[in-house]
C-alpha positions as CSV (number, residue, x, y, z in Angstrom):
1,M,31.4,-3.4,11.2
2,I,28.1,-5.1,12.0
3,E,27.6,-8.6,10.6
4,S,24.2,-10.2,10.0
5,E,23.1,-12.9,7.6
6,V,20.0,-11.0,6.7
7,C,19.8,-7.2,6.6
8,I,16.6,-5.2,5.9
9,I,16.8,-1.7,4.7
10,G,13.7,0.3,5.6
11,A,11.6,-0.2,8.8
12,G,8.2,0.7,7.4
13,P,5.4,-1.9,7.4
14,G,7.1,-4.0,4.7
15,G,10.5,-4.1,6.5
16,C,8.9,-4.7,9.9
17,S,6.8,-7.5,8.4
18,T,9.9,-9.1,6.9
19,A,11.9,-8.9,10.1
20,M,9.0,-10.3,12.2
21,F,8.3,-13.2,9.9
22,L,12.0,-14.1,10.0
23,A,11.9,-13.9,13.8
24,K,9.0,-16.3,13.7
25,M,11.1,-18.7,11.7
26,G,14.0,-18.4,14.2
27,I,16.1,-16.3,11.8
28,P,17.9,-13.3,13.3
29,S,18.0,-10.1,11.2
30,L,19.2,-6.5,11.2
31,L,16.6,-3.9,10.5
32,V,17.9,-0.5,9.4
33,D,16.1,2.9,8.9
34,K,17.4,6.3,8.1
35,A,14.8,7.9,10.5
36,T,14.3,7.7,14.3
37,F,10.8,6.5,15.2
38,P,8.2,7.8,15.5
39,R,8.3,9.5,12.1
40,D,5.7,10.5,9.6
41,K,5.1,8.9,6.2
42,I,3.0,10.6,3.5
43,C,0.3,8.1,2.7
44,G,-3.5,7.7,2.5
45,D,-3.4,5.9,5.9
46,G,-5.8,3.1,5.0
47,L,-5.1,-0.3,6.4
48,S,-6.9,-2.9,4.3
49,G,-7.9,-6.5,4.8
50,W,-4.5,-7.4,3.3
51,V,-2.7,-5.8,6.2
52,L,-4.9,-7.5,8.8
53,S,-4.6,-10.9,7.0
54,T,-0.8,-10.7,7.0
55,L,-0.6,-9.7,10.6
56,N,-3.0,-12.5,11.5
57,K,-0.6,-15.0,9.9
58,L,2.2,-13.5,11.9
59,D,0.4,-13.3,15.2
60,P,-3.4,-12.7,15.7
61,E,-2.7,-10.9,19.0
62,I,-1.1,-8.0,17.1
63,N,-4.4,-7.2,15.4
64,Y,-6.3,-7.4,18.7
65,T,-3.7,-5.2,20.4
66,F,-3.9,-2.5,17.6
67,S,-7.7,-2.6,17.6
68,K,-7.8,-1.6,21.3
69,T,-5.6,1.4,20.8
70,P,-6.9,5.0,20.3
71,L,-4.6,5.3,17.2
72,Q,-7.1,4.0,14.7
73,V,-10.8,4.0,13.7
74,P,-12.3,0.7,12.4
75,S,-13.6,0.9,8.8
76,W,-16.4,-1.3,7.7
77,G,-16.8,-0.4,4.1
78,A,-16.2,1.9,1.1
79,R,-18.2,4.7,-0.4
80,F,-17.8,5.1,-4.2
81,I,-18.8,8.4,-5.8
82,A,-19.1,7.8,-9.6
83,P,-18.3,10.4,-12.3
84,N,-22.0,11.2,-12.4
85,L,-21.9,12.0,-8.7
86,Q,-24.1,9.0,-7.7
87,T,-23.1,7.5,-4.4
88,L,-22.7,3.7,-3.7
89,D,-22.0,2.4,-0.2
90,V,-20.4,-1.0,-0.1
91,P,-19.8,-2.8,3.1
92,F,-16.6,-4.9,3.2
93,K,-16.7,-8.6,3.2
94,I,-14.7,-10.0,6.1
95,H,-11.7,-12.2,5.1
96,D,-11.8,-15.7,6.5
97,A,-8.2,-15.1,7.4
98,V,-9.1,-12.3,9.8
99,N,-11.1,-13.1,13.0
100,N,-14.7,-12.0,12.6
101,N,-14.5,-10.1,15.8
102,L,-12.4,-7.5,14.0
103,P,-13.4,-5.1,11.3
104,A,-12.3,-5.6,7.7
105,G,-9.9,-2.7,7.9
106,F,-8.6,0.4,9.9
107,V,-7.5,3.9,9.2
108,S,-4.6,5.2,11.2
109,K,-2.0,7.8,10.6
110,R,1.3,6.3,9.5
111,V,3.2,8.0,12.2
112,H,1.1,6.0,14.6
113,F,0.8,2.7,12.8
114,D,4.5,2.5,11.8
115,N,5.6,3.2,15.3
116,F,3.2,0.6,16.6
117,L,4.9,-2.0,14.4
118,I,8.3,-0.8,15.6
119,E,7.3,-1.5,19.2
120,E,6.3,-4.9,18.1
121,V,9.7,-5.4,16.5
122,K,11.4,-4.4,19.7
123,K,9.6,-7.2,21.5
124,R,11.6,-9.8,19.4
125,D,15.1,-10.4,20.6
126,S,16.2,-11.8,17.3
127,I,15.7,-8.5,15.5
128,S,18.4,-5.8,15.9
129,L,17.0,-2.4,15.1
130,L,19.4,0.3,13.9
131,E,17.7,3.8,13.6
132,N,19.0,7.1,12.3
133,T,21.3,5.2,9.8
134,E,21.0,5.9,6.1
135,I,22.5,3.3,3.8
136,T,23.6,5.0,0.5
137,D,25.8,2.4,-1.3
138,L,26.8,-1.2,-1.5
139,E,29.5,-3.3,-2.9
140,Y,30.1,-7.1,-3.3
141,A,32.9,-8.9,-1.6
142,D,33.4,-12.7,-1.3
143,N,29.8,-13.4,-2.2
144,Q,28.6,-11.0,0.5
145,V,27.4,-7.4,0.5
146,L,29.1,-4.5,2.2
147,L,26.7,-1.6,3.0
148,S,27.9,2.0,3.4
149,D,26.4,4.9,5.2
150,K,26.1,8.5,3.9
151,N,29.6,9.2,5.1
152,G,31.0,6.5,3.0
153,N,31.8,4.2,5.9
154,K,31.3,0.5,5.3
155,I,29.2,-0.4,8.4
156,I,27.3,-3.6,7.6
157,K,28.3,-7.0,6.1
158,T,25.5,-9.3,5.1
159,K,24.8,-12.4,2.9
160,L,21.3,-11.1,2.0
161,V,19.9,-7.6,1.8
162,I,16.2,-7.0,1.5
163,F,15.3,-3.4,0.4
164,A,12.1,-2.1,1.9
165,N,13.0,1.6,1.6
166,G,10.1,2.8,-0.4
167,A,9.1,4.3,-3.7
168,Y,12.4,6.4,-4.0
169,S,14.8,3.6,-3.3
170,K,18.0,4.3,-5.2
171,F,18.8,0.6,-5.0
172,S,15.7,-0.3,-7.1
173,K,17.2,1.8,-9.9
174,K,20.8,0.7,-9.4
175,L,20.3,-3.0,-9.0
176,A,17.0,-3.8,-10.7
177,N,17.0,-1.0,-13.3
178,I,13.5,0.1,-12.1
179,H,12.8,3.6,-13.3
180,M,9.8,5.9,-13.0
181,E,7.4,5.3,-15.9
182,K,4.6,7.8,-15.9
183,R,2.1,5.4,-17.2
184,H,2.9,3.1,-14.3
185,Y,3.1,5.8,-11.6
186,V,0.7,7.9,-9.6
187,A,1.4,11.2,-8.1
188,G,-0.5,11.9,-4.9
189,I,-1.1,14.7,-2.5
190,R,-2.3,14.4,1.1
191,S,-3.6,16.8,3.8
192,Y,-5.3,16.4,7.2
193,Y,-8.6,18.1,8.0
194,D,-10.8,18.4,11.1
195,G,-14.5,18.9,11.1
196,I,-15.6,17.5,7.7
197,T,-19.3,16.7,7.8
198,G,-21.1,13.7,6.2
199,I,-18.6,11.0,7.3
200,H,-20.3,7.5,7.3
201,E,-21.3,6.3,10.8
202,N,-19.2,3.1,10.2
203,N,-16.2,5.0,9.0
204,Y,-16.5,4.0,5.3
205,I,-13.5,5.2,3.3
206,E,-14.6,7.5,0.5
207,L,-13.3,7.3,-3.1
208,H,-14.5,10.1,-5.4
209,F,-14.0,9.1,-9.1
210,L,-14.4,12.6,-10.5
211,K,-14.2,13.1,-14.3
212,D,-11.3,15.6,-14.1
213,L,-9.2,13.0,-12.1
214,L,-9.7,9.8,-14.1
215,P,-8.0,7.4,-14.0
216,G,-7.5,8.5,-10.3
217,Y,-9.6,9.8,-7.5
218,F,-10.2,12.2,-4.6
219,W,-10.3,10.5,-1.1
220,I,-11.6,11.1,2.4
221,F,-10.4,8.6,5.0
222,P,-11.8,9.1,8.5
223,L,-9.4,9.2,11.4
224,P,-9.7,9.3,15.2
225,N,-10.9,12.5,17.0
226,G,-12.9,13.8,14.1
227,Q,-10.0,14.2,11.8
228,A,-9.7,12.9,8.2
229,N,-6.9,12.1,5.7
230,V,-7.9,14.1,2.5
231,G,-6.1,13.9,-0.8
232,L,-6.1,13.0,-4.4
233,G,-4.0,10.9,-6.7
234,M,-3.7,10.7,-10.5
235,R,-1.6,8.8,-13.0
236,S,1.5,10.8,-13.9
237,D,1.1,10.6,-17.6
238,K,-2.3,12.1,-17.4
239,I,-1.0,14.9,-15.1
240,S,1.6,15.8,-17.7
241,K,-0.9,15.6,-20.6
242,K,-3.4,17.8,-18.8
243,G,-0.9,20.1,-17.1
244,I,-2.5,19.6,-13.7
245,N,-1.2,21.2,-10.5
246,L,-2.3,18.7,-7.8
247,K,-2.3,21.2,-5.0
248,K,-4.5,23.7,-6.9
249,M,-6.8,20.8,-8.0
250,L,-7.2,19.7,-4.3
251,Y,-8.3,23.1,-3.2
252,Q,-10.4,23.7,-6.2
253,L,-12.4,20.5,-5.5
254,I,-12.7,21.3,-1.8
255,N,-13.9,24.9,-2.4
256,H,-16.0,24.5,-5.5
257,N,-17.2,21.0,-6.1
258,S,-21.0,20.9,-5.6
259,I,-20.9,18.2,-3.0
260,L,-17.5,18.7,-1.3
261,K,-17.7,22.4,-0.7
262,E,-20.7,22.0,1.7
263,R,-19.0,19.2,3.7
264,F,-15.8,21.3,4.0
265,A,-17.6,24.6,4.8
266,N,-16.6,24.5,8.5
267,A,-13.7,22.2,8.2
268,K,-10.2,23.3,9.2
269,E,-7.0,22.2,7.5
270,I,-4.6,21.0,10.2
271,D,-1.7,20.1,7.9
272,S,-0.6,21.6,4.6
273,P,-0.7,19.3,1.5
274,K,2.3,17.1,1.0
275,G,3.1,15.1,-2.2
276,F,4.3,11.6,-2.7
277,G,4.8,9.1,-5.4
278,L,3.3,5.6,-6.0
279,P,5.0,3.2,-8.3
280,L,2.3,0.9,-9.6
281,G,2.3,-2.8,-10.0
282,S,0.7,-2.5,-13.4
283,K,3.6,-4.2,-15.1
284,R,5.9,-7.1,-14.0
285,R,9.4,-6.2,-13.0
286,K,12.7,-7.8,-11.9
287,I,12.6,-7.6,-8.1
288,S,15.7,-9.6,-7.1
289,G,19.2,-10.4,-8.0
290,D,22.5,-11.5,-6.5
291,N,22.2,-11.3,-2.7
292,Y,19.1,-9.0,-2.7
293,M,15.4,-8.8,-2.9
294,L,13.0,-5.8,-3.3
295,I,9.7,-5.6,-1.5
296,G,6.7,-3.2,-1.3
297,D,7.0,0.2,-2.9
298,A,10.7,-0.5,-3.7
299,A,9.5,-3.3,-5.9
300,S,6.6,-1.2,-7.4
301,L,3.9,-3.4,-6.0
302,I,1.2,-0.8,-5.3
303,D,-2.3,-1.6,-6.4
304,P,-3.1,0.2,-9.7
305,F,-6.8,0.7,-8.9
306,T,-6.9,1.7,-5.2
307,G,-3.3,3.0,-4.8
308,E,-3.0,0.9,-1.7
309,G,0.5,-0.2,-0.9
310,I,0.8,-1.2,2.7
311,G,-0.9,-4.6,2.3
312,N,1.2,-5.6,-0.6
313,A,4.3,-4.3,1.2
314,M,3.6,-6.5,4.2
315,A,2.7,-9.5,2.1
316,S,5.8,-9.2,0.0
317,G,7.8,-8.9,3.2
318,M,6.4,-12.3,4.2
319,Y,7.2,-13.8,0.9
320,A,10.8,-12.4,1.1
321,A,11.2,-14.0,4.6
322,I,10.0,-17.3,3.2
323,H,12.6,-17.1,0.4
324,A,15.3,-15.9,2.7
325,E,14.9,-19.1,4.8
326,K,15.4,-21.1,1.6
327,C,18.5,-19.1,0.7
328,L,20.1,-19.7,4.1
329,K,19.3,-23.4,4.1
330,A,20.8,-23.8,0.6
331,N,23.6,-21.2,1.2
332,N,22.7,-19.9,-2.2
333,F,22.2,-16.2,-2.8
334,S,22.7,-16.1,-6.6
335,A,20.5,-14.2,-8.9
336,E,19.3,-17.5,-10.4
337,F,18.3,-18.9,-7.1
338,M,16.7,-15.5,-6.1
339,K,14.3,-15.8,-9.1
340,G,12.2,-18.1,-7.0
341,Y,11.2,-15.0,-4.9
342,D,10.0,-13.2,-8.0
343,Q,8.0,-16.2,-9.2
344,Y,6.5,-16.8,-5.8
345,T,5.6,-13.1,-5.2
346,Y,4.0,-12.6,-8.6
347,G,2.3,-15.9,-8.2
348,K,0.6,-14.6,-5.2
349,L,0.1,-10.9,-6.2
350,G,0.3,-10.9,-10.0
351,K,-3.3,-11.9,-10.7
352,E,-4.6,-9.3,-8.2
353,L,-2.4,-6.6,-9.8
354,Q,-3.5,-7.5,-13.3
355,L,-7.2,-7.3,-12.3
356,S,-6.6,-4.0,-10.6
357,K,-5.0,-2.7,-13.8
358,A,-8.2,-3.9,-15.6
359,M,-10.3,-1.9,-13.1
360,Q,-8.0,1.1,-13.6
361,D,-8.6,0.8,-17.4
362,L,-12.3,0.7,-16.7
363,L,-12.0,4.3,-15.5
364,N,-11.2,5.3,-19.1
365,Y,-14.9,4.8,-19.7
366,P,-16.6,7.0,-17.0
367,W,-20.0,6.5,-18.5
368,L,-19.7,2.7,-17.9
369,F,-18.4,3.2,-14.4
370,S,-21.3,5.5,-13.6
371,L,-23.8,3.0,-15.1
372,I,-22.5,0.2,-12.9
373,V,-22.9,2.4,-9.8
374,N,-26.4,3.4,-10.9
375,K,-27.4,-0.2,-11.4
376,A,-25.8,-1.3,-8.1
377,I,-27.8,1.4,-6.1
378,K,-31.0,-0.3,-7.3
379,N,-29.8,-3.9,-7.4
380,K,-28.9,-5.7,-4.1
381,T,-27.3,-8.7,-5.9
382,L,-25.0,-6.4,-7.9
383,R,-24.1,-4.5,-4.7
384,E,-23.2,-7.7,-3.0
385,T,-21.1,-8.7,-6.1
386,I,-19.2,-5.4,-6.0
387,S,-18.6,-5.9,-2.2
388,S,-17.1,-9.3,-2.9
389,M,-14.9,-7.9,-5.7
390,L,-13.1,-5.8,-3.1
391,T,-11.9,-8.9,-1.3
392,D,-12.5,-12.0,-3.4
393,M,-10.3,-12.8,-6.4
394,E,-12.6,-15.3,-8.0
395,V,-15.4,-12.7,-8.1
396,R,-13.1,-10.0,-9.4
397,E,-12.3,-12.3,-12.3
398,Q,-15.7,-11.3,-13.7
399,L,-14.3,-7.9,-14.6
400,K,-12.4,-9.5,-17.4
401,K,-15.5,-11.1,-18.9
402,P,-17.7,-9.3,-21.4
403,S,-20.6,-11.2,-20.1
404,F,-20.4,-9.3,-16.8
405,Y,-20.9,-5.9,-18.5
406,F,-23.6,-7.4,-20.7
407,K,-25.6,-8.3,-17.6
408,V,-25.0,-4.9,-16.1
409,L,-26.2,-3.1,-19.3
410,F,-29.1,-5.3,-20.2
411,G,-29.8,-7.4,-17.1
């Protein structure tokens, strides 16, 4: 049996972030994943400023190293297509936490980005990586946790287990009673294409807020070698209400939408559509208990408006590492002590998640969303405000103020 004071289940970006921040603190850990890397992960493949900011706090050299690889394209902004089909290009504001020599974000296939992080993990002697090992059960013994593999063998003994094993984590349900709630869940579908025309020269990610998808969107994220991640996501309660088949909807938009069909006319699909689930952070949940913490998708921390989860997964991994250090110093792994992680994580991310929920609710009024885009196309100040909203919490607070919409309507 392997013994480790801290064990992390799931070696995606959240799990790798946790392990590497622990290593930076001088705390050894065991990082376990059911797959053998490199492996694919169904995702939109966008790496936001949150990702770069977190990696910068860990080690700025990681961002520089990744920026020099052919595994990514730098993205300098976002293109919003409103329900009335008007287009608004918004350059990203650069976070102060990220060196200005780097872009505000990247787009990279998860098979490449996740493996890049695994290679970074392997550089740190205090992290033990255990691949091709699926953890399926746990039990408590003498204030510690015994973890069992799929064959029922108890293979790991740990004081603290951090679950970073994604949206379908059985431990989120078993330990924290987190279950799929359609109003707080998005179903997505992703494919890869080659040869789409009209990609922005600065690799802007595209979010098409089409009426039939609200509150959701169709996306095109540019990738290296002329490829693109193409997909759509929609809240599950709306899918059920409207009886929508996401795969059929994807092809219908690509083949018949007045704008998209021309851009996809000579494009080639290089990977068939694959579905995935996104548990949204649009409500607060219990994300810790006796001897455990949940991070990332396992903790339902995905942004309700953008559907972006990698940044919050890596940030929550950092917060889990910070709290793990406190647990080890106090030798206290009780549910009561672990509440400090919940408080700290929601203290950092809660406001952002609430505002994103407000932005998602805005999509219930497509006419207002379209009006804002129309105004922004003509008004430089409003465009700059929207650009800041993508990265600046204080500016995004305006979304909760009626005065903001009054100025948009009558200003």
